[in-house]
Residue frames as qw, qx, qy, qz and C-alpha x, y, z in Angstrom:
[[0.357, 0.763, -0.091, 0.531, 0.80, -7.51, -11.44],
 [0.668, -0.266, -0.417, 0.556, 3.43, -6.55, -8.88],
 [0.130, -0.048, -0.154, 0.978, 2.90, -2.80, -8.91],
 [0.083, -0.680, -0.710, -0.165, -0.31, -1.05, -8.14],
 [0.056, -0.543, 0.023, -0.837, -1.76, 2.33, -7.45],
 [0.459, -0.485, -0.669, 0.326, -2.42, 2.85, -3.77],
 [0.174, -0.962, -0.182, -0.102, -3.49, 5.86, -1.78],
 [0.441, -0.802, 0.273, 0.296, -0.39, 8.01, -1.52],
 [0.176, 0.726, -0.551, -0.371, 1.23, 6.83, -4.73],
 [0.786, 0.349, -0.482, -0.165, 2.80, 4.02, -6.64],
 [0.668, -0.500, 0.533, -0.141, 3.92, 0.84, -4.89],
 [0.653, 0.436, -0.611, -0.101, 6.45, -1.67, -6.21],
 [0.926, -0.363, -0.047, -0.095, 6.64, -4.95, -4.35],
 [0.754, -0.390, 0.283, 0.447, 10.35, -5.26, -5.09],
 [0.073, -0.646, 0.398, 0.648, 13.08, -3.95, -7.37],
 [0.280, 0.098, 0.852, 0.432, 12.31, -6.52, -10.07],
 [0.187, 0.738, 0.647, -0.040, 8.82, -5.03, -10.29],
 [0.032, -0.864, 0.005, 0.503, 10.21, -1.49, -10.41],
 [0.212, -0.386, 0.659, 0.610, 12.65, -2.42, -13.18],
 [0.277, 0.347, 0.855, 0.268, 9.90, -4.22, -15.14],
 [0.127, 0.857, 0.474, -0.159, 7.77, -1.07, -14.96],
 [0.497, 0.565, 0.090, 0.652, 10.67, 1.08, -16.16],
 [0.322, -0.912, -0.094, -0.236, 10.74, 3.00, -12.89],
 [0.759, -0.556, 0.133, 0.313, 14.11, 1.92, -11.51],
 [0.416, -0.204, -0.607, 0.646, 16.38, 3.28, -10.27],
 [0.215, -0.830, -0.410, -0.312, 14.30, 5.65, -8.13],
 [0.210, 0.344, -0.375, 0.835, 15.41, 8.70, -6.19],
 [0.130, -0.288, -0.766, 0.560, 13.95, 9.37, -2.75],
 [0.258, 0.366, 0.197, -0.872, 11.62, 12.07, -4.10],
 [0.366, 0.128, -0.653, -0.651, 10.14, 9.89, -6.86],
 [0.816, -0.108, 0.075, -0.564, 6.90, 7.89, -6.77],
 [0.943, 0.087, -0.317, -0.056, 7.45, 4.30, -5.71],
 [0.355, 0.472, -0.627, 0.507, 10.58, 4.95, -3.65],
 [0.731, -0.633, -0.008, -0.254, 10.66, 3.39, -0.21],
 [0.208, -0.757, 0.606, -0.130, 13.54, 2.77, 2.12],
 [0.836, -0.133, 0.528, -0.074, 13.14, -1.01, 2.00],
 [0.821, 0.525, 0.172, 0.146, 14.24, -0.91, -1.65],
 [0.222, 0.887, -0.331, 0.231, 17.33, 1.23, -0.95],
 [0.917, -0.099, -0.304, 0.238, 19.99, -1.30, 0.02],
 [0.598, 0.068, -0.264, 0.754, 22.77, 1.17, 0.85],
 [0.217, -0.811, -0.449, 0.306, 20.46, 3.93, 2.16],
 [0.369, -0.181, 0.186, 0.893, 21.93, 6.57, -0.15],
 [0.311, 0.530, 0.181, -0.768, 18.60, 7.92, -1.42],
 [0.499, 0.368, -0.542, -0.567, 18.52, 5.84, -4.61],
 [0.737, -0.052, 0.607, -0.293, 16.48, 2.63, -4.62],
 [0.864, 0.339, 0.372, -0.002, 16.88, -0.32, -6.98],
 [0.079, 0.802, -0.486, -0.338, 20.29, 0.67, -8.27],
 [0.873, 0.358, -0.320, -0.086, 21.77, -1.65, -10.88],
 [0.888, -0.370, 0.098, 0.256, 24.30, -4.15, -9.54],
 [0.718, 0.152, 0.095, 0.672, 27.84, -2.92, -9.64],
 [0.083, 0.771, 0.090, 0.625, 26.96, 0.71, -8.89]]
């Protein structure tokens, strides 16, 4: 499984994992968000292509 519970919250290895879990897109204040998943650094990670 590509997502797991870790101390401090939910972790998604990548955006595919976040989408598969139904968690994407994620805002910066939501569990699982991390800057590495936010391509354009606008506070929303794993945005659908074309947005």
